[in-house]
C-alpha positions in Angstrom: -15.3 -24.3 -18.5 -12.5 -23.4 -16.1 -13.0 -23.6 -12.4 -13.0 -20.1 -11.1 -11.0 -21.2 -8.1 -8.2 -22.8 -10.2 -5.8 -19.8 -10.2 -3.0 -21.8 -11.9 -5.1 -22.7 -14.9 -6.5 -19.2 -15.1 -3.0 -17.8 -15.0 -1.9 -20.1 -17.8 -4.8 -19.1 -20.0 -4.2 -15.4 -19.4 -0.5 -15.8 -20.2 -1.4 -17.6 -23.4 -3.7 -14.8 -24.4 -1.2 -12.0 -23.5 0.3 -11.8 -26.9 -3.1 -11.6 -28.6 -4.2 -8.8 -26.2 -1.1 -6.8 -26.9 -1.6 -7.3 -30.6 -5.3 -6.3 -30.6 -4.9 -3.1 -28.5 -2.5 -0.2 -28.3 0.1 -0.7 -25.6 -1.5 1.9 -23.3 -5.1 0.8 -23.7 -7.0 0.1 -20.5 -7.9 -3.4 -21.8 -4.2 -4.3 -21.7 -4.0 -2.9 -18.1 -7.0 -5.0 -17.1 -5.4 -8.1 -18.6 -2.1 -7.3 -16.8 -3.9 -6.8 -13.5 -5.6 -10.2 -13.9 -2.3 -11.8 -14.5 -0.8 -10.1 -11.4 -3.7 -11.3 -9.3 -3.3 -14.9 -10.4 0.5 -14.8 -9.9 -0.1 -13.5 -6.4 -2.7 -16.3 -5.7 -0.1 -18.8 -7.0 2.5 -17.6 -4.6 4.7 -15.8 -7.1 4.7 -12.2 -5.8 7.8 -11.1 -7.8 6.0 -11.8 -11.1 2.8 -10.4 -9.7 4.7 -7.2 -8.9 6.0 -6.9 -12.5 2.5 -7.2 -14.0 0.8 -5.0 -11.5 3.4 -2.3 -12.1 2.7 -2.5 -15.8 -1.0 -2.3 -15.3 -0.7 0.7 -12.9 1.4 2.6 -15.4 -1.2 2.1 -18.1 -4.1 3.0 -15.9 -2.4 6.1 -14.6 -1.7 7.2 -18.2 -5.0 6.3 -19.7 -7.4 7.0 -16.9 -5.7 9.3 -14.4 -4.6 8.8 -10.8 -8.1 9.3 -9.3 -9.9 6.7 -11.4 -11.3 3.7 -9.4 -9.5 1.2 -11.6 -6.2 3.0 -11.1 -6.8 3.2 -7.3 -7.6 -0.5 -7.2 -4.5 -1.3 -9.2 -2.3 0.8 -6.9 -3.7 -1.3 -4.0 -2.8 -4.5 -5.8 0.7 -3.1 -6.4 1.2 -2.3 -2.7 0.0 -5.8 -1.8 2.5 -7.4 -4.2 5.3 -5.2 -2.8 4.4 -6.3 0.7 4.4 -10.0 -0.4 7.8 -9.5 -2.1 9.2 -8.0 1.1 7.8 -10.9 3.1 9.4 -13.4 0.7 12.8 -11.6 1.0 12.6 -11.8 4.8 11.9 -15.6 4.6 14.8 -16.1 2.2 17.4 -13.7 3.5 16.3 -13.1 7.0 15.8 -9.6 8.6 19.1 -8.2 7.4 19.2 -4.4 6.9 
Protein backbone atom coordinates (compact mmCIF):
# COMPACT_ATOMS: atom_id res chain seq x y z
CA UNK A 1 0.00 0.00 0.00
CA UNK A 2 1.02 3.54 -0.66
CA UNK A 3 0.67 6.17 2.02
CA UNK A 4 -2.00 8.58 0.74
CA UNK A 5 0.03 11.51 2.06
CA UNK A 6 3.16 10.53 0.09
CA UNK A 7 2.61 12.78 -2.92
CA UNK A 8 6.05 12.01 -4.38
CA UNK A 9 5.44 8.28 -4.51
CA UNK A 10 1.91 8.78 -5.82
CA UNK A 11 3.29 11.07 -8.52
CA UNK A 12 5.91 8.50 -9.52
CA UNK A 13 3.30 5.75 -9.76
CA UNK A 14 0.98 7.92 -11.85
CA UNK A 15 3.83 8.87 -14.18
CA UNK A 16 4.72 5.19 -14.59
CA UNK A 17 1.10 4.41 -15.48
CA UNK A 18 0.71 7.32 -17.91
CA UNK A 19 1.81 5.39 -21.00
CA UNK A 20 -0.57 2.54 -20.18
CA UNK A 21 -3.49 4.92 -19.65
CA UNK A 22 -2.80 6.63 -22.97
CA UNK A 23 -2.58 3.23 -24.69
CA UNK A 24 -5.81 1.90 -23.17
CA UNK A 25 -8.03 4.92 -23.83
CA UNK A 26 -8.54 7.31 -26.75
CA UNK A 27 -6.54 10.52 -26.34
CA UNK A 28 -9.68 12.55 -25.53
CA UNK A 29 -11.30 10.09 -23.10
CA UNK A 30 -12.27 11.51 -19.68
CA UNK A 31 -10.25 8.74 -17.97
CA UNK A 32 -7.10 10.22 -19.51
CA UNK A 33 -8.13 13.65 -18.23
CA UNK A 34 -8.69 12.27 -14.72
CA UNK A 35 -5.22 10.74 -14.81
CA UNK A 36 -3.66 14.01 -16.02
CA UNK A 37 -5.53 15.94 -13.33
CA UNK A 38 -4.16 13.59 -10.68
CA UNK A 39 -0.62 14.03 -11.99
CA UNK A 40 -1.09 17.81 -11.95
CA UNK A 41 -2.30 17.67 -8.36
CA UNK A 42 0.70 15.62 -7.25
CA UNK A 43 3.14 17.91 -9.10
CA UNK A 44 1.56 20.89 -7.35
CA UNK A 45 1.87 19.20 -3.95
CA UNK A 46 5.52 18.41 -4.73
CA UNK A 47 6.28 22.07 -5.46
CA UNK A 48 6.54 21.78 -9.25
CA UNK A 49 3.87 24.19 -10.48
CA UNK A 50 5.21 24.43 -14.04
CA UNK A 51 4.77 20.71 -14.61
CA UNK A 52 1.43 20.81 -12.79
CA UNK A 53 0.30 23.53 -15.16
CA UNK A 54 1.19 21.42 -18.20
CA UNK A 55 -0.83 18.43 -17.00
CA UNK A 56 -3.77 20.47 -15.74
CA UNK A 57 -3.97 22.24 -19.10
CA UNK A 58 -4.06 18.87 -20.91
CA UNK A 59 -6.74 17.60 -18.53
CA UNK A 60 -8.90 20.71 -18.98
CA UNK A 61 -8.71 20.48 -22.77
CA UNK A 62 -9.96 16.90 -22.68
CA UNK A 63 -12.69 17.61 -20.12
CA UNK A 64 -13.94 20.61 -22.15
CA UNK A 65 -14.04 18.55 -25.33
CA UNK A 66 -15.54 15.39 -23.84
CA UNK A 67 -17.84 16.75 -21.13
CA UNK A 68 -18.45 20.41 -21.95
CA UNK A 69 -17.57 23.56 -20.07
CA UNK A 70 -20.36 23.30 -17.49
CA UNK A 71 -19.62 19.77 -16.28
CA UNK A 72 -18.47 19.65 -12.62
CA UNK A 73 -15.26 17.82 -13.55
CA UNK A 74 -14.41 20.49 -16.11
CA UNK A 75 -15.15 23.26 -13.61
CA UNK A 76 -13.00 21.54 -10.98
CA UNK A 77 -10.16 21.15 -13.46
CA UNK A 78 -10.39 24.82 -14.47
CA UNK A 79 -9.97 25.70 -10.79
CA UNK A 80 -6.88 23.49 -10.58
CA UNK A 81 -5.48 25.14 -13.71
CA UNK A 82 -6.00 28.59 -12.19
CA UNK A 83 -4.24 27.44 -9.02
CA UNK A 84 -1.28 26.13 -11.00
CA UNK A 85 -1.09 29.39 -12.97
CA UNK A 86 -1.07 31.36 -9.72
CA UNK A 87 1.69 29.12 -8.32
CA UNK A 88 3.75 29.55 -11.49
CA UNK A 89 3.42 33.34 -11.24
CA UNK A 90 4.49 33.22 -7.58
CA UNK A 91 7.51 31.09 -8.50
CA UNK A 92 8.47 33.57 -11.24
CA UNK A 93 8.31 36.43 -8.73
CA UNK A 94 10.59 34.55 -6.37
CA UNK A 95 13.08 33.80 -9.13
CA UNK A 96 12.99 36.99 -11.18
CA UNK A 97 11.58 39.53 -8.76
CA UNK A 98 8.66 41.83 -9.51
CA UNK A 99 9.88 43.04 -12.89
CA UNK A 100 7.17 44.06 -15.39
